[in-house]
TITOR-62085 format. One line per 10 residues: number of its first residue (from 1); their letters; for each residue x, y, z of C-alpha. Coordinates in steps of 0.05 Angstrom, whole numbers. Example, Ala and Ser with C-alpha at 12.3 -4.5 7.8 and 13.67 -1.06 7.14 Angstrom:
1> AS> 246/-90/156 | 273/-21/143
This chain:
1> XXXXXXXXXX> -283/-224/81 | -217/-204/107 | -217/-127/93 | -289/-112/103 | -324/-107/169 | -382/-152/182 | -429/-91/178 | -404/-75/106 | -409/-146/85 | -479/-150/112
11> XXXXXXXXXX> -501/-89/73 | -479/-122/10 | -520/-183/26 | -579/-141/43 | -577/-109/-26 | -571/-176/-62 | -621/-219/-25 | -676/-177/-57 | -654/-199/-127 | -698/-245/-165
21> XXXXXXXXXX> -666/-316/-174 | -630/-325/-240 | -675/-359/-288 | -654/-414/-337 | -648/-372/-399 | -600/-389/-455 | -542/-395/-408 | -566/-446/-359 | -543/-515/-380 | -495/-490/-432
31> XXXXXXXXXX> -424/-515/-426 | -381/-486/-480 | -308/-511/-479 | -278/-451/-518 | -283/-377/-517 | -273/-328/-462 | -280/-342/-387 | -296/-278/-350 | -271/-270/-279 | -284/-215/-227
41> XXXXXXXXXX> -233/-208/-174 | -231/-154/-118 | -186/-94/-129 | -134/-82/-75 | -96/-17/-52 | -35/-50/-79 | -58/-95/-132 | 6/-107/-169 | 27/-171/-128 | -41/-201/-133
51> XXXXXXXXXX> -45/-186/-207 | 21/-220/-221 | -1/-286/-188 | -66/-285/-226 | -32/-272/-291 | 12/-333/-279 | -51/-375/-265 | -81/-349/-329 | -22/-366/-370 | -20/-437/-344
61> XXXXXXXXXX> -95/-446/-356 | -92/-419/-427 | -34/-461/-444 | -75/-523/-421 | -137/-502/-456 | -133/-487/-532 | -180/-436/-557 | -195/-409/-486 | -179/-339/-461 | -187/-316/-389
71> XXXXXXXXXX> -208/-243/-380 | -202/-215/-309 | -235/-152/-287 | -216/-123/-218 | -277/-90/-185 | -278/-44/-126 | -298/-76/-63 | -341/-17/-42 | -389/-25/-106 | -391/-101/-105
81> XXXXXXXXXX> -464/-101/-82 | -489/-63/-141 | -444/-102/-190 | -467/-170/-166 | -538/-150/-163 | -537/-129/-235 | -498/-193/-254 | -548/-237/-219 | -605/-203/-259 | -571/-203/-328
91> XXXXXXXXXX> -529/-261/-350 | -497/-220/-406 | -463/-176/-353 | -444/-231/-307 | -376/-263/-301 | -364/-338/-302 | -322/-338/-239 | -321/-288/-183 | -284/-273/-115 | -332/-256/-59
101> XXXXXXXXXX> -332/-251/16 | -354/-312/56 | -403/-270/95 | -437/-253/32 | -450/-323/10 | -519/-337/39 | -547/-275/9 | -516/-290/-60 | -542/-359/-59 | -611/-335/-38
111> XXXXXXXXXX> -607/-287/-98 | -596/-345/-144 | -527/-321/-165 | -480/-379/-154 | -478/-450/-181 | -468/-511/-138 | -399/-539/-142 | -382/-612/-148 | -311/-617/-121 | -311/-693/-113
121> XXXXXXXXXX> -263/-702/-169 | -215/-646/-144 | -163/-684/-105 | -138/-624/-66 | -206/-610/-36 | -196/-663/17 | -140/-620/48 | -185/-560/58 | -193/-549/134 | -266/-575/146
131> XXXXXXXXXX> -288/-512/185 | -262/-469/127 | -294/-512/75 | -359/-502/109 | -354/-427/100 | -366/-441/27 | -431/-481/38 | -504/-465/47 | -549/-519/78 | -491/-570/65
141> XXXXXXXXXX> -484/-553/-10 | -419/-523/-33 | -420/-458/-73 | -352/-431/-60 | -279/-451/-54 | -242/-417/5 | -187/-376/-28 | -157/-351/35 | -176/-345/107 | -169/-287/157
151> XXXXXXXXXX> -163/-302/230 | -140/-266/292 | -92/-277/348 | -64/-234/404 | -8/-184/389 | 34/-159/447 | 92/-112/459 | 152/-154/477 | 190/-93/502 | 137/-71/549
161> XXXXXXXXXX> 125/-140/575 | 199/-148/586 | 205/-83/622 | 147/-101/669 | 169/-175/676 | 100/-202/653 | 82/-257/607 | 26/-263/556 | -40/-283/586 | -54/-358/595
171> XXXXXXXXXX> -131/-352/595 | -182/-301/573 | -194/-284/647 | -120/-262/653 | -125/-208/600 | -162/-156/639 | -119/-159/702 | -56/-159/660 | -80/-101/617 | -99/-63/680
181> XXXXXXXXXX> -30/-75/711 | 4/-48/646 | -36/15/643 | -26/28/717 | 47/24/705 | 45/63/637 | -15/110/641 | -1/138/571 | -11/68/542 | -76/27/533
191> XXXXXXXXXX> -70/-40/569 | -103/-69/509 | -134/-36/446 | -205/-61/448 | -263/-33/406 | -339/-27/418 | -347/-39/344 | -296/-93/340 | -345/-152/337 | -294/-201/310
201> XXXXXXXXXX> -252/-190/374 | -314/-201/418 | -339/-264/387 | -283/-311/412 | -301/-290/483 | -372/-310/473 | -353/-377/441 | -299/-394/491 | -350/-387/545 | -394/-437/510
211> XXXXXXXXXX> -440/-385/481 | -470/-378/411 | -494/-321/370 | -553/-362/351 | -576/-433/349 | -608/-471/291 | -665/-520/289 | -682/-545/218 | -684/-481/176 | -699/-433/235
221> XXXXXXXXXX> -648/-395/274 | -660/-367/344 | -619/-316/380 | -573/-343/433 | -534/-279/449 | -576/-271/512 | -556/-341/542 | -516/-343/605 | -454/-364/571 | -458/-311/518
231> XXXXXXXXXX> -469/-258/573 | -407/-284/608 | -365/-277/546 | -392/-207/531 | -380/-185/602 | -309/-208/598 | -297/-172/532 | -330/-107/553 | -289/-106/617 | -230/-87/571
241> XXXXXXXXXX> -267/-23/552 | -259/13/620 | -220/74/640 | -165/33/673 | -153/-9/611 | -180/22/547 | -225/82/564 | -294/83/531 | -283/154/509 | -225/129/466
251> XXXXXXXXXX> -245/58/450 | -320/47/451 | -327/76/381 | -268/39/352 | -273/-16/298 | -220/-70/285 | -179/-24/241 | -177/32/292 | -160/-19/347 | -99/-46/308
261> XXXXXXXXXX> -77/25/289 | -71/44/361 | -24/-15/370 | 16/3/307 | 22/73/334 | 55/47/397 | -6/68/439 | -26/-2/464 | 9/-59/496 | -37/-111/467
271> XXXXXXXXXX> -88/-118/410 | -129/-174/378 | -105/-171/305 | -108/-213/242 | -55/-248/204 | -71/-198/148 | -49/-141/197 | 23/-169/207 | 53/-134/147 | 26/-67/166
281> XXXXXXXXXX> 50/-75/238 | 120/-96/210 | 120/-28/173 | 101/12/237 | 137/43/296 | 131/-24/335 | 167/-66/282 | 213/-116/318 | 182/-102/388 | 123/-146/385
291> XXXXXXXXXX> 103/-220/391 | 41/-260/375 | 6/-314/411 | -61/-349/399 | -117/-316/437 | -124/-360/498 | -187/-395/517 | -227/-406/581 | -178/-458/608 | -102/-455/612
301> XXXXXXXXXX> -70/-486/548 | -134/-475/506 | -145/-429/446 | -208/-385/439 | -249/-403/378 | -236/-351/325 | -279/-321/271 | -263/-352/203 | -264/-294/156 | -238/-295/85
311> XXXXXXXXXX> -257/-295/11 | -286/-350/-33 | -281/-364/-108 | -346/-388/-141 | -379/-401/-207 | -437/-358/-230 | -503/-397/-241 | -514/-369/-311 | -446/-386/-337 | -443/-415/-408
321> XXXXXXXXXX> -374/-444/-392 | -390/-488/-331 | -333/-538/-337 | -280/-486/-355 | -303/-441/-299 | -299/-497/-249 | -231/-517/-271 | -204/-446/-268 | -233/-440/-199 | -198/-504/-177
331> XXXXXXXXXX> -132/-479/-207 | -132/-408/-177 | -162/-435/-113 | -114/-494/-109 | -53/-502/-65 | -3/-477/-115 | -35/-409/-124 | -58/-403/-53 | 14/-409/-32 | 35/-357/-83
341> XXXXXXXXXX> -18/-310/-57 | 12/-319/11 | 80/-301/-13 | 53/-242/-55 | -1/-214/-7 | 5/-252/58 | -62/-285/50 | -68/-346/93 | -84/-410/52 | -144/-452/71
351> XXXXXXXXXX> -109/-519/63 | -83/-549/126 | -20/-579/98 | -1/-517/62 | -10/-479/127 | 32/-525/166 | 89/-520/114 | 87/-445/114 | 87/-442/192 | 150/-482/190
361> XXXXXXXXXX> 181/-434/142 | 152/-373/175 | 147/-384/250 | 112/-316/257 | 47/-344/228 | 48/-407/273 | -1/-373/323 | -52/-363/269 | -42/-433/242 | -52/-461/313
371> XXXXXXXXXX> -116/-422/320 | -144/-446/253 | -129/-518/272 | -157/-509/342 | -225/-484/326 | -260/-433/284 | -332/-408/280 | -375/-370/234 | -437/-325/232 | -504/-358/221
381> XXXXXXXXXX> -508/-376/147 | -574/-343/130 | -593/-280/89 | -625/-253/153 | -556/-242/181 | -551/-185/133 | -606/-146/167 | -574/-159/234 | -509/-130/209 | -543/-71/175
391> XXXXXXXXXX> -579/-53/241 | -511/-56/279 | -542/-103/330 | -477/-131/358 | -436/-67/358 | -494/-30/394 | -499/-85/446 | -423/-81/460 | -422/-7/464 | -483/-3/509
401> XXXXXXXXXX> -451/-49/561 | -379/-18/553 | -405/54/564 | -454/34/620 | -513/60/582 | -543/-10/587 | -535/-72/632 | -511/-137/600 | -579/-166/615 | -617/-109/582
411> XXXXXXXXXX> -571/-102/524 | -570/-176/505 | -646/-181/513 | -655/-121/464 | -603/-151/415 | -636/-221/419 | -705/-190/404 | -675/-154/343 | -642/-216/318 | -705/-257/327
421> XXXXX> -744/-206/290 | -694/-210/231 | -693/-285/232 | -770/-286/229 | -778/-238/172
């Protein structure tokens, strides 16, 4: 999900994986072509633009389907775990279509909540970026349509860089020396705003070095966070949380939100931020004084793999309106309304051709589009990942190394043991 940390998403999955699978009941197999299609979408701080787009899609759908009404309910993100748990157990309370975070998918499928989607007759499906389409799959089966994607790039202060005569880093290895130089010249400014709890910022360092969070053999995952490559990436990231760049006393406890907020407040020269942070940065004290480039990779000219966050649209397994629910999912999740959601909310579409068109019209999003087209990765698609999230395994690892309370060898060994325990349970 875009606006929920991986920890919060994991807690939701943890609550749901304990649900009993939905049984056949009276709803399974039914496919009524009239009546009310119930939809759950996430509420937003500023819901009006989203609601306007959704209302337009509803009007189009209802006009094309006589005798059909679409009823949308906006549910608080914070209570989604309880809401979905109840819906999976009781078809009468369940919607037909729902929005949900892609990190929640494995747990929801394990809970028997979502139906398999056959998108073979949906012509637009072929233009979904393959790595993004995969975030809607479990064991190769599609259960969700990517509604939008959230990815991250490197924000930097153009005025500070111009004053010091420096350029954005060309490789990941360039970031720490550059950030150290900036802080030395401007002691009241963080060289880069990094965070000990900002796992989405640390993951690209691991992946760029050739490391993985875990490897899969058949249905079994094994932790790989203690591999030499992963250690190299973690060492490179935690070097940023040092007194001469981003002091641990200030940064070790920071999440992604806090890291970006430091940049917005003018207290940092760089930050790894999302496409979804751009509007808030434009409304901050650094508006007009920043640029964005893809987070560089290990080699000059390369781009570090980014975490592919975002939300999906799916059809509940117990729906009595299977065809209508699927058709509404394809409409709201299609190119037309993904583009409208970008215009209304800034949500990055999951279709490659739509992304490229928007980047031509909006050059500021080009770094994110380049990142998405270069390479994206995802967390292990298993309900066990929820336990790893709930136990704060990765944030604890990063914080231990950053603060010096543990070596990278000891911290990654402890994290790998915890991950393998979760995978094996």
